[in-house]
C-alpha positions in Angstrom: -10.4 -6.7 -14.7 -6.8 -8.1 -15.8 -5.3 -10.6 -13.2 -1.7 -9.8 -11.4 -0.5 -12.6 -13.9 -1.3 -11.0 -17.2 -0.3 -7.4 -16.1 3.2 -8.4 -14.9 3.7 -10.3 -18.3 2.3 -7.2 -20.6 4.5 -5.2 -18.4 7.7 -6.7 -18.4 6.9 -7.7 -21.9 6.4 -4.0 -23.2 9.6 -2.5 -21.4 11.7 -5.1 -22.5 10.4 -4.4 -26.3 11.1 -0.7 -25.8 14.3 -1.7 -24.8 15.1 -4.0 -28.1 13.3 -1.3 -30.0 16.2 1.3 -28.4 18.8 -1.7 -28.9 17.8 -2.2 -32.7 17.7 1.6 -33.5 21.7 1.6 -32.1 22.4 -1.3 -34.0 21.0 0.4 -37.4 22.5 3.9 -36.5 26.1 2.2 -35.8 25.8 -0.2 -39.1 25.1 3.0 -41.0 28.0 5.0 -39.2 30.4 2.3 -40.0 29.2 2.1 -43.7 29.6 5.3 -44.7 32.7 5.5 -43.1 33.5 3.0 -45.5 32.4 5.0 -48.4 34.3 7.6 -47.1 37.2 6.2 -46.6 37.1 4.6 -50.1 36.1 8.0 -51.7 39.4 9.4 -49.8 41.1 7.3 -51.4 39.8 8.0 -54.7 40.5 11.8 -53.7 43.8 10.7 -53.3 44.5 8.7 -56.5 42.9 11.9 -58.5 45.2 14.4 -56.9 47.9 12.2 -57.8 47.4 11.1 -61.4 46.0 13.8 -62.4 47.6 16.9 -60.6 44.2 18.2 -59.0 43.7 19.6 -55.7 40.4 18.9 -53.6 40.9 22.0 -51.4 39.9 25.7 -51.8 43.2 27.2 -53.3 43.9 30.2 -55.2 46.0 28.1 -57.8 43.6 25.7 -58.6 41.8 27.3 -61.3 45.3 27.8 -63.4 45.6 24.3 -64.4 43.8 22.3 -67.0 42.8 18.4 -67.6 42.5 16.5 -70.6 39.5 14.0 -71.3 41.9 11.1 -71.5 43.4 11.8 -68.2 39.8 11.2 -66.8 39.1 8.3 -68.4 41.9 6.7 -67.2 40.7 7.1 -63.6 39.8 3.6 -61.8 36.8 5.3 -60.2 33.6 6.6 -60.6 33.7 10.3 -61.9 32.1 13.0 -64.1 33.9 15.8 -65.4 31.6 18.8 -66.7 31.4 22.1 -67.8 30.3 25.3 -66.2 27.0 25.0 -68.1 26.4 21.8 -66.8 27.1 19.7 -69.8 29.3 16.4 -68.7 32.2 16.3 -70.9 33.6 13.1 -69.7 31.7 10.4 -67.2 32.9 6.8 -65.8 32.2 3.8 -63.7 28.6 4.4 -61.9 28.2 8.2 -63.1 28.1 7.0 -66.4 24.3 6.7 -66.9 23.3 9.7 -64.9 23.0 13.3 -64.9 25.3 15.7 -63.7 25.3 14.6 -60.2 26.2 18.2 -58.8 24.7 21.6 -59.9 27.5 23.6 -61.5 27.1 26.7 -58.8 28.2 23.8 -56.1 30.8 21.6 -58.4 32.9 25.1 -59.1 32.4 26.5 -55.9 36.1 26.8 -54.3 34.6 27.2 -50.5 32.7 23.8 -51.2 35.7 22.2 -52.8 36.8 18.8 -51.5 33.7 18.4 -49.0 32.2 15.3 -48.8 28.3 15.1 -49.1 25.7 12.8 -50.2 23.3 13.4 -53.1 20.7 11.6 -55.2 20.9 11.4 -58.7 18.0 11.5 -61.3 17.6 8.0 -61.2 16.9 8.1 -57.3 20.2 6.3 -56.4 22.6 7.9 -53.5 25.7 8.9 -53.9 28.8 10.1 -51.8 30.8 12.6 -54.1 33.4 15.1 -53.7 34.1 18.0 -56.1 36.8 20.5 -57.4 37.0 23.2 -59.7 39.5 22.1 -62.3 40.6 25.2 -65.0 38.7 27.9 -65.9 35.4 25.6 -67.6 35.5 22.2 -65.6 34.9 20.8 -62.3 35.8 17.2 -61.7 33.4 15.1 -59.7 34.0 11.7 -58.2 31.6 9.3 -56.3 30.7 6.4 -54.9 26.9 4.8 -55.1 25.2 4.3 -51.8 23.4 1.3 -53.0 25.1 -1.2 -50.8 24.6 0.9 -48.1 20.9 1.1 -48.6 20.4 -2.4 -49.0 22.7 -3.4 -46.1 20.8 -1.1 -44.0 17.5 -2.6 -45.5 18.2 -6.0 -44.9 19.0 -5.3 -41.2 15.6 -3.4 -40.8 13.9 -6.7 -42.2 15.8 -8.9 -40.1 15.1 -7.3 -37.0 11.4 -6.7 -37.7 11.4 -10.6 -37.5 13.7 -11.2 -34.5 12.3 -8.6 -32.3 8.5 -9.6 -32.3 9.7 -13.3 -32.2 11.6 -12.4 -28.9 9.1 -10.4 -27.5 6.9 -13.2 -28.4 9.1 -15.6 -26.9 9.8 -13.6 -23.5 5.7 -13.2 -23.3 5.8 -16.9 -23.2 8.2 -17.4 -20.8 7.1 -14.7 -18.6 3.6 -16.3 -18.7 5.2 -19.5 -17.4 7.4 -18.2 -14.9 4.9 -15.9 -13.3 2.0 -18.1 -13.1 4.4 -20.9 -11.5 5.6 -18.3 -8.9 1.7 -17.1 -8.1 1.0 -20.7 -7.8 1.1 -20.7 -4.0 -0.7 -17.4 -4.1 -3.6 -18.9 -5.7 -3.2 -21.9 -3.5 -3.6 -19.7 -0.5 -6.5 -17.8 -2.3 -8.4 -21.3 -2.6 -7.4 -22.0 1.2 -9.1 -18.4 2.4 -12.0 -18.9 -0.2 -12.9 -22.3 1.6 -12.8 -20.9 5.1 -16.3 -20.4 6.5 -17.9 -18.8 9.4 -18.2 -22.1 11.0 -14.5 -23.2 10.2 -12.7 -20.2 11.6 -10.3 -22.2 13.1 -8.6 -23.5 9.6 -5.2 -21.5 8.6 -3.5 -21.2 5.6 -0.5 -23.3 4.5 2.5 -21.3 4.7 4.5 -21.4 1.6 7.8 -21.9 1.6 9.0 -18.5 -0.2 10.4 -16.2 2.7 7.7 -13.3 1.2 4.7 -15.3 0.7 5.5 -17.2 4.0 5.5 -13.9 5.8 1.9 -13.0 4.2 0.4 -16.4 5.1 1.6 -15.8 8.7 -0.3 -12.4 8.2 -3.3 -13.7 7.3 -3.3 -16.5 9.8 -3.2 -14.0 12.5 -5.8 -11.9 11.1 -8.0 -15.0 11.0 -6.7 -15.8 14.4 -8.4 -12.3 15.4 -11.4 -12.7 13.4 -12.0 -16.1 15.3 -11.8 -14.9 18.7 -13.6 -12.0 17.8 -16.4 -13.8 16.6 -16.1 -16.4 19.6 -16.0 -13.4 22.0 -19.4 -12.3 20.3 -21.2 -15.6 20.4 -20.2 -16.1 24.1 -21.4 -12.1 24.5 -24.9 -13.3 23.0 -25.0 -16.5 24.8 -23.8 -14.8 28.2 -26.5 -12.0 27.5 -29.1 -14.2 26.6 -28.3 -16.5 29.6 -28.5 -13.0 32.4 -31.8 -11.9 30.4 -33.4 -15.1 30.8 -33.2 -15.0 34.8 -35.0 -12.1 35.4 -37.6 -12.7 32.6 -38.4 -16.0 34.0 -38.5 -14.9 37.5 -41.3 -12.0 36.4 -43.2 -14.8 34.2 -43.3 -17.0 37.1 -44.8 -14.1 39.6 -47.3 -13.2 36.7 -48.3 -16.9 36.3 -48.6 -17.0 40.2 -50.7 -13.8 40.4 -53.2 -14.9 37.4 -53.9 -18.5 38.4 -54.1 -17.4 42.0 -55.3 -14.0 42.5 -56.7 -14.3 45.9 -53.3 -15.7 47.2 -51.3 -13.4 49.9 -48.1 -11.7 49.7 -49.3 -9.9 45.9 -47.8 -6.9 47.3 -44.4 -8.4 47.6 -44.8 -10.3 44.3 -45.3 -7.0 42.4 -42.3 -5.6 44.2 -40.3 -8.8 43.6 -41.2 -8.2 39.9 -40.3 -4.3 39.4 -36.7 -5.1 41.0 -36.6 -8.2 38.2 -37.6 -5.7 35.7 -35.1 -2.6 37.3 -32.2 -5.5 37.2 -33.1 -6.5 33.3 -33.4 -2.7 32.4 -29.6 -2.2 34.4 -28.4 -4.7 31.9 -30.0 -3.8 29.2 -28.5 -0.4 29.6 -24.8 -2.0 30.1 -25.3 -4.2 27.1 -26.4 -1.2 25.3 -23.0 1.0 26.2 -20.8 -2.2 25.7 -22.3 -2.3 22.2 -21.8 1.3 21.6 -18.1 1.0 22.5 -17.8 -1.6 20.2 -19.0 0.3 17.3 -16.7 3.3 18.3 -20.0 5.2 19.1 -18.9 6.9 22.2 -18.4 10.0 21.1 -19.3 12.3 24.1 -19.1 15.7 25.0 -16.2 16.4 27.7 -15.4 19.0 30.1 -13.9 20.1 33.3 -15.2 17.9 36.0 -14.8 17.9 40.0 -14.4 14.4 40.5 -13.8 14.5 44.4 -17.7 15.8 44.4 -18.7 12.6 41.6 -17.3 10.5 44.5 -19.0 12.0 47.3 -22.3 12.1 45.6 -22.2 8.3 44.8 -20.8 7.5 48.2 -24.1 9.1 49.6 -26.2 7.4 47.1 -24.9 3.6 47.4 -26.8 1.5 49.5 -24.4 0.5 52.4 -26.0 -2.3 53.9 -24.5 -1.8 57.0 -20.9 -1.8 54.8 -18.5 1.7 56.3 -17.3 3.6 53.8 -14.0 5.3 54.4 -13.5 8.6 52.5 -11.2 10.2 54.8 -8.5 10.3 52.0 -11.0 11.6 49.1 -9.3 15.4 48.3 -9.9 17.5 45.3 -9.0 16.4 42.0 -10.3 18.0 38.6 -9.9 16.6 35.1 -11.6 17.1 31.7 -13.9 14.0 30.8 -17.5 13.5 30.7 -19.4 13.7 34.1 -21.9 10.9 33.5 -19.5 8.7 32.2 -17.1 9.1 35.0 -19.9 8.8 37.8 -20.6 5.2 36.2 -17.3 4.3 36.6 -17.5 5.3 40.4 -21.0 3.8 40.9 -19.5 0.4 39.5 -16.6 0.3 41.7 -18.3 1.4 44.8 -21.2 -1.2 44.0 -18.9 -4.1 43.6 -16.8 -3.1 46.2 -20.2 -2.9 48.9 -21.4 -5.8 47.5 -18.1 -8.2 48.5 -17.1 -6.1 52.0 -17.2 -7.6 54.9 -17.6 -4.3 56.8 -15.0 -1.9 55.3 -14.8 -0.1 52.2 -11.9 2.6 51.6 -12.4 5.6 49.0 -9.3 7.3 48.3 -8.7 10.2 45.5 -5.7 12.4 45.0 -4.3 14.5 42.1 -0.9 14.9 41.5 1.7 15.7 38.5 1.1 12.7 37.1 -2.7 12.9 36.9 -5.9 11.9 38.8 -5.5 8.5 41.1 -9.1 6.8 42.1 -8.5 3.9 44.9 -11.5 1.9 45.7 -11.0 -1.3 48.1 -13.1 -3.7 50.5 -12.2 -6.0 53.3 -14.0 -8.9 51.5 -12.5 -12.4 50.4 -11.0 -10.7 47.4 -10.8 -12.0 43.9 -10.1 -15.5 43.1 -7.0 -16.3 41.6 -8.8 -18.3 38.8 -10.6 -15.0 37.7 -8.2 -12.4 38.3 -6.5 -12.0 35.1 -10.1 -11.9 33.4 -12.0 -9.7 35.9 -12.0 -6.9 33.6 -13.9 -9.2 30.6 -17.6 -9.3 30.0 -19.6 -11.2 32.3 -16.8 -12.3 34.8 -18.0 -13.2 38.2 -16.6 -15.3 40.7 -19.0 -18.1 41.7 -19.7 -16.4 45.3 -21.1 -13.5 43.6 -23.1 -16.0 41.2 -24.4 -17.6 44.0 -25.6 -14.5 45.8 -28.9 -12.7 45.0 -27.2 -9.4 44.9 -24.5 -10.4 42.3 -24.0 -8.3 39.4 -24.4 -8.9 36.0 -20.5 -9.3 35.5 -20.7 -6.4 33.3 -19.9 -3.0 35.5 -16.0 -3.4 35.1 -16.1 -4.2 31.6 -17.9 -0.9 31.0 -15.5 0.9 33.5 -12.5 -0.3 31.8 -14.0 0.8 28.4 -14.9 4.3 30.0 -11.4 5.0 31.6 -9.4 3.5 28.1 -11.8 6.3 26.4 -10.5 8.8 28.5 -6.8 8.0 28.0 -6.8 6.3 31.6 -5.7 3.1 32.8 -8.0 0.4 35.3 -6.2 -2.2 37.0 -6.4 -4.5 40.0 -3.7 -4.6 43.2 -2.7 -8.2 42.6 -0.6 -7.8 45.8 -3.6 -7.4 48.3 -3.9 -9.5 51.0 -7.3 -9.5 51.5 -10.4 -8.0 49.9 -9.6 -6.4 46.5 -8.2 -2.7 45.6 -8.8 -1.3 42.3 -6.6 1.7 40.9 -8.0 4.2 38.4 -5.4 6.5 36.3 -6.6 9.3 34.5 -5.1 12.3 33.0 -6.0 15.5 34.3 -6.5 16.8 30.7 -7.8 14.8 27.8 -7.7 16.0 24.3 -11.2 15.4 21.9 -14.6 14.6 22.9 
C-alpha cells in the first residue's frame, strides 16, 4: 500500500506535468502561428512585388488571361517562383523552386477561383512550401512560394527542448514535493509512533500536540478518544473488581456453612445453616442476573419486544409483592398510566426502586404515578436518612452504595439503580434523584407515553 507521502507526490507531479504538457502544446502552436504569419507576410510582399513589377494580379479576374509575361520578366523577380505551362512543364524557375518539379498541379495553378490563395504544399523532394498562384495569359501560370524549412526546424528545435525541459521540471517538482510533504507529515509520523507506543497499561499517556492548527486539533481529538478508552477500561476493571468482591461474600458464607456441616454433622442448627446458604445462593443468583443484564446493555443487546403496558397495574402488583418489613407503603396517588414498553423491564425498575426505598425507610414509603400530555411520571420516596452528599452525584453508577447500606445485612448489591437507569433510558425516559428533599430519598422517573422501536 502506497504511503500518503507517495500518493501526494505522484498526484501533484502528474497534475503539474499534465499542465506543463498543455502549456508546451500551446507554446508550440503559438510559435507555429507566429512563424506561419511571418512566412505569409513575406509571401504577401513577394506577391505585391510581382503584381507591381510584372503587371499580373493574384485575384480571380475576367481580364487576367489577356496579358502575357516573358521569361526574362520572371527571372528578374527577387523571390522563389515558377512559371509553368498548362501541361505542367516548367518554363522558368527561380530561388528555392528552381530545383523541384512543378510545385502545383496545372489544374490548381490555372484555377481562377483559387488564384491568390495561400496554401501549404509538399514538393517532390519532401520539402514544405507556402505558395500562391495565378494564371498569366492563356498558356502560363505564375507560382510564388517560400520554403517552410526554417519553420519546421524551429518547431523541431522547440519540441526537442521541451522534451528535455519538461521531464527535468517534473523530476525537480517531484523531488521538492517529496521533501516538502515529508517535512509536513513529520508531525503525523511522530504522533503515530507515540500512539503505537501506548499499551493497555499506559492509557494515561497522551499525544504531543503539534503546533499546526489542523494537526493540533487531530491530536486533541485522539487524546480525547484515549481518555474515553482509559475511562472505559478503568470502569471495566473496577466493574470486574467490584463484581468479584460482591460474589466473594456469598461464596465465602456458603463455603463456611458447608465446612461446618461437613466437619460437625451432629451440630445443632443444621436447618438454619441450610436456610442461610439458600439465602446466600439467592442473593448470588440475583447479583449474577444483574451483572448479566448490565453486560447485555453494554453490548447493545437490549433489543426487547415492546407493547402497551398498564404501569399502574405493574406498580400495584410490585407493592403487593415487596417485603414491607413493617414499612407502610402509600399508593393513594397512584393513578392509571399506560405506555408502550417492555413489561418485564419496567417491572424491574419499579421493584428496584421499591426495594431500595423499603430498605432505607424508617416507617413510610410514598409511591406516586400520574400521566399527562408530557408523559408518565413515577415517584418513589422514603422517610429514611436520605442519600449522602458524597455519593449523590454517583448514585446511578454501578456498585455505588452508602456506607450505611454496606454495613447492613439487607444492603443491596449497588446495581439496582444502575440497571434502572439503563432500562429507563432504553425506553426514552429519564430517572433522577430529587436534590432538594429534606429527609429521605425521592426518585423521579419520566417515561414517554409511546416509544418507537423495539
